[in-house]
C-alpha positions as CSV (number, residue, x, y, z in Angstrom):
1,M,84.2,112.6,113.3
2,L,84.5,116.4,113.3
3,K,81.6,118.7,114.0
4,G,81.0,122.0,112.2
5,H,79.7,123.3,108.9
6,S,83.2,123.9,107.4
7,K,85.6,121.1,108.4
8,C,88.5,122.0,106.0
9,N,90.4,124.0,108.6
10,I,89.8,121.5,111.4
11,R,90.9,118.6,109.2
12,S,94.1,120.3,108.3
13,R,94.9,121.0,111.9
14,F,94.0,117.5,112.9
15,A,96.4,116.1,110.3
16,L,99.1,118.4,111.6
17,S,98.5,117.2,115.1
18,V,98.6,113.5,114.2
19,K,101.8,114.0,112.2
20,A,103.4,115.9,115.1
21,R,102.6,113.2,117.6
22,C,103.9,110.4,115.3
23,I,107.2,112.2,114.7
24,A,107.6,113.0,118.4
25,E,106.9,109.4,119.4
26,L,109.4,108.1,116.7
27,K,112.2,110.4,117.9
28,A,111.6,109.7,121.6
29,A,111.5,106.0,120.9
30,H,114.7,106.0,119.0
31,K,116.4,107.9,121.8
32,K,115.1,105.5,124.4
33,I,115.6,102.2,122.6
34,Q,118.9,103.2,121.0
35,D,118.0,102.2,117.4
36,D,117.0,98.6,118.2
37,I,114.7,98.1,115.3
38,I,113.2,94.8,116.4
39,T,112.2,96.2,119.8
40,L,111.1,99.4,118.2
41,K,108.6,97.5,116.0
42,K,107.2,95.7,119.0
43,V,106.8,98.9,121.0
44,M,105.1,100.8,118.1
45,V,102.3,98.3,117.9
46,N,101.0,99.5,121.2
47,V,101.9,103.1,120.6
48,I,99.7,103.2,117.5
49,S,96.7,101.9,119.3
50,T,97.3,104.3,122.2
51,I,97.5,107.3,119.9
52,I,94.1,106.4,118.4
53,L,92.6,106.0,121.9
54,C,94.1,109.3,123.0
55,L,92.8,111.2,120.0
56,N,89.4,109.7,120.6
57,G,89.3,111.0,124.2
58,Y,90.3,107.9,126.2
59,R,93.2,109.3,128.2
60,G,94.4,107.2,131.0
61,T,97.0,104.6,132.0
62,S,97.6,103.5,128.4
63,C,99.3,106.8,127.6
64,A,101.6,106.6,130.6
65,K,102.4,102.9,129.9
66,Y,103.1,102.8,126.2
67,R,103.8,106.3,125.0
68,C,107.0,108.3,125.3
69,V,105.4,111.7,124.4
70,C,101.8,112.6,125.1
71,A,99.9,115.8,124.4
72,C,97.7,115.3,127.5
73,S,100.5,115.1,130.0
74,N,103.7,116.8,131.0
75,R,105.5,115.0,128.2
76,Q,104.2,117.4,125.6
77,A,103.8,116.8,121.9
78,K,102.7,119.7,119.6
79,N,98.9,120.0,119.4
80,F,97.4,122.1,116.6
81,M,93.7,121.3,117.5
82,P,91.5,124.0,119.1
83,N,90.7,123.4,122.8
84,N,86.9,123.3,122.2
85,V,87.0,120.6,119.4
86,K,86.4,117.0,120.3
87,V,87.0,114.1,118.0
88,K,84.4,111.3,117.9
89,M,85.5,108.4,115.8
90,V,83.6,105.2,114.8
91,D,85.3,102.0,113.9
92,S,85.8,102.9,110.2
93,D,87.4,106.2,111.2
94,Q,89.8,104.4,113.5
95,Q,90.8,102.0,110.8
96,V,91.5,104.9,108.4
97,L,93.5,106.7,111.0
98,R,95.5,103.5,111.9
99,K,96.5,103.2,108.2
100,C,97.6,106.8,108.1
101,I,99.7,106.4,111.3
102,E,101.2,103.2,110.1
103,M,102.7,105.2,107.2
104,V,105.1,106.7,109.8
105,L,105.1,104.1,112.7
106,G,104.3,100.9,110.9
107,P,106.9,98.1,110.4
108,A,107.5,98.9,106.7
109,A,108.1,102.6,107.5
110,L,110.4,101.7,110.4
111,D,112.5,99.5,108.1
112,A,112.8,102.4,105.7
113,T,113.7,105.0,108.4
114,K,115.5,102.8,110.8
115,L,118.5,105.2,110.9
116,L,116.1,108.1,111.5
117,T,117.9,110.2,108.9
118,T,116.4,112.9,106.7
119,T,116.8,113.7,103.0
120,K,118.2,117.1,103.7
121,K,121.6,115.8,104.6
122,C,121.5,113.5,101.5
123,E,120.5,116.4,99.3
124,A,123.3,118.6,100.8
125,A,125.9,115.9,100.1
126,N,124.6,115.5,96.5
127,R,124.8,119.3,96.0
128,S,128.4,119.3,97.2
129,Y,129.3,116.4,94.8
130,Q,127.8,118.4,91.9
131,A,129.8,121.5,92.9
132,V,133.1,119.7,93.0
133,N,132.4,117.4,90.0
134,P,129.8,119.2,87.7
135,K,127.9,117.4,85.0
136,S,129.8,119.4,82.3
137,V,132.9,117.4,83.2
138,T,132.7,114.2,81.3
139,F,136.2,112.7,81.8
140,S,136.7,110.0,84.5
141,R,140.4,110.3,85.0
142,N,140.3,112.3,88.3
143,C,136.6,111.9,89.1
144,V,137.2,109.6,92.0
145,G,139.8,111.9,93.5
146,H,137.4,114.8,93.3
147,I,134.7,112.8,95.1
148,H,137.0,111.6,97.8
149,R,138.3,115.1,98.4
150,Q,134.7,116.4,98.7
151,V,133.7,113.6,101.1
152,Y,136.7,114.3,103.3
153,R,136.0,118.1,103.3
154,Q,132.3,117.9,104.0
155,V,132.0,114.9,106.4
156,Y,135.1,115.6,108.4
157,K,134.2,119.3,108.7
158,L,130.7,118.5,110.0
159,N,132.0,115.9,112.5
160,N,135.0,117.8,113.8
161,G,134.5,121.5,113.0
162,Y,136.1,123.8,110.4
163,A,139.4,124.5,112.2
164,N,140.1,120.9,113.2
165,S,139.3,119.6,109.7
166,V,141.7,122.1,108.1
167,I,144.5,121.4,110.5
168,A,144.1,117.6,110.1
169,K,144.1,118.0,106.3
170,T,147.3,120.1,106.4
171,M,149.0,117.5,108.6
172,E,148.1,114.7,106.2
173,L,149.7,116.8,103.4
174,H,152.8,117.4,105.6
175,A,152.2,121.2,105.5
176,N,151.8,121.9,109.2
177,L,150.6,125.3,110.2
178,T,152.8,127.3,112.6
179,Q,151.4,127.9,116.0
180,G,150.3,131.5,116.5
181,S,150.4,132.3,112.8
182,K,147.8,134.4,111.0
183,D,146.4,131.2,109.5
184,I,145.8,129.7,112.9
185,K,144.2,132.9,114.2
186,Q,141.9,133.0,111.2
187,L,140.9,129.4,111.7
188,A,140.1,130.1,115.4
189,Y,138.1,133.2,114.4
190,E,136.0,131.2,111.9
191,D,135.5,128.3,114.5
192,R,134.3,130.8,117.1
193,N,131.8,132.3,114.7
194,D,130.5,128.9,113.7
195,L,130.1,127.9,117.4
196,N,128.3,131.1,118.3
197,R,125.9,130.7,115.4
198,K,125.1,127.1,116.5
199,Q,124.7,128.1,120.2
200,T,122.5,131.1,119.3
201,S,120.2,129.0,117.1
202,A,119.8,126.4,119.9
203,T,118.7,128.9,122.6
204,I,115.1,128.9,123.9
205,K,114.5,132.4,122.6
206,A,115.5,131.4,119.0
207,R,113.6,128.1,119.1
208,A,110.5,130.0,120.4
209,S,110.8,132.5,117.6
210,R,111.0,129.8,115.0
211,A,108.0,128.1,116.5
212,R,106.0,131.3,116.3
213,T,107.0,131.8,112.7
214,R,105.9,128.2,111.9
215,N,102.5,128.7,113.6
216,Y,102.0,131.9,111.7
217,R,102.7,130.2,108.4
218,Y,100.3,127.4,109.3
219,K,97.6,130.0,110.0
220,L,98.2,131.8,106.7
221,H,98.1,128.5,104.9
222,E,94.7,127.7,106.5
223,E,93.3,131.1,105.6
224,L,94.4,130.9,102.0
225,H,91.3,130.1,99.9
226,Y,91.7,132.4,96.9
227,G,94.6,133.8,94.9
228,K,94.4,137.0,92.9
229,G,93.6,136.2,89.2
230,I,92.9,132.5,89.8
231,S,89.4,132.7,88.3
232,D,90.2,135.3,85.6
233,P,89.4,134.2,82.0
234,K,92.5,133.0,80.1
235,P,93.3,134.5,76.7
236,D,92.4,132.5,73.6
237,F,95.4,131.8,71.4
238,E,93.5,129.7,68.8
239,G,93.7,132.4,66.2
240,L,97.5,132.8,66.8
241,P,99.1,129.5,65.8
242,H,102.6,130.8,65.9
243,L,102.3,131.3,69.6
244,K,101.7,127.7,70.2
245,H,105.4,126.9,69.7
246,H,106.3,129.0,72.8
247,K,105.9,127.6,76.3
248,Y,104.9,130.9,77.8
249,A,101.8,130.9,75.6
C-alpha cells in the first residue's frame, strides 16, 4: 500500500490526511444539508466510496459529483501526505480503510454525532457546574438554585455576550443600571475587549499562525522516536521492602 523501507512516518501522515478529509466532509455536509440526518446518511454512502477512490488515485467526476470538500480540487481539504508518495491499495486495504472511515462517516457515527457538537463545550459546562456547586457541598437544599444560576450565567453569556447578559440579569432582579453610569461603561469596556479578542483570533493571519504551529507539532511528533532515559536500567527495590508501600517507588 505504501512504498519505502520505513513506513511509520508515512502511515501517521496518511492517517492524519484521512481524518482531516472525513472531518472536512462532515462539516461541509452538515452546513449544506442543514442537519437532515436521513439525507446525510444517504449522501455519506457515496462520499465514503469516493474518498477511497480519490486516495487510490482515481480522481475524476466522482469527486465533483459526491464530495463537498476535495484535496485534489479548489475545494481544499488538509493533506498531510508528501507530494511524491502514491497510495496503491488492493481490495483488502480498501475494506480496512472503509471500516476506518465509517467510524466517522458511517450511519452509527452519524447518529451519535448528529448535532455535530464536541466534548469541549460539555466539559466546560461540567467544570462550571463543579465551580458553583463543588463536591464538598453535600446538602441539596439550594443545589438546584446554584445549578440554574450557573446555566443562566454561562449559556446566556455565550449566546448574547457579557454586557447584554449582565443587563438582562439585573432587569430580571429589578435592579436596573443607570444609563451612562460607571457600571455601564465598564460593561461596554469588557464587551469591546471580548469582541476584539474574537475578531483577532478569526483573522487570516491568526489562523495561519495556528496552522503553522499545528504542523510544527505534527512534525515534532513524527520525529520523536526516543526519550532521554527511556532505556536506562531501573533501580531494584527488592531489598528495600519498606519502599514498596510508597507509590513513587
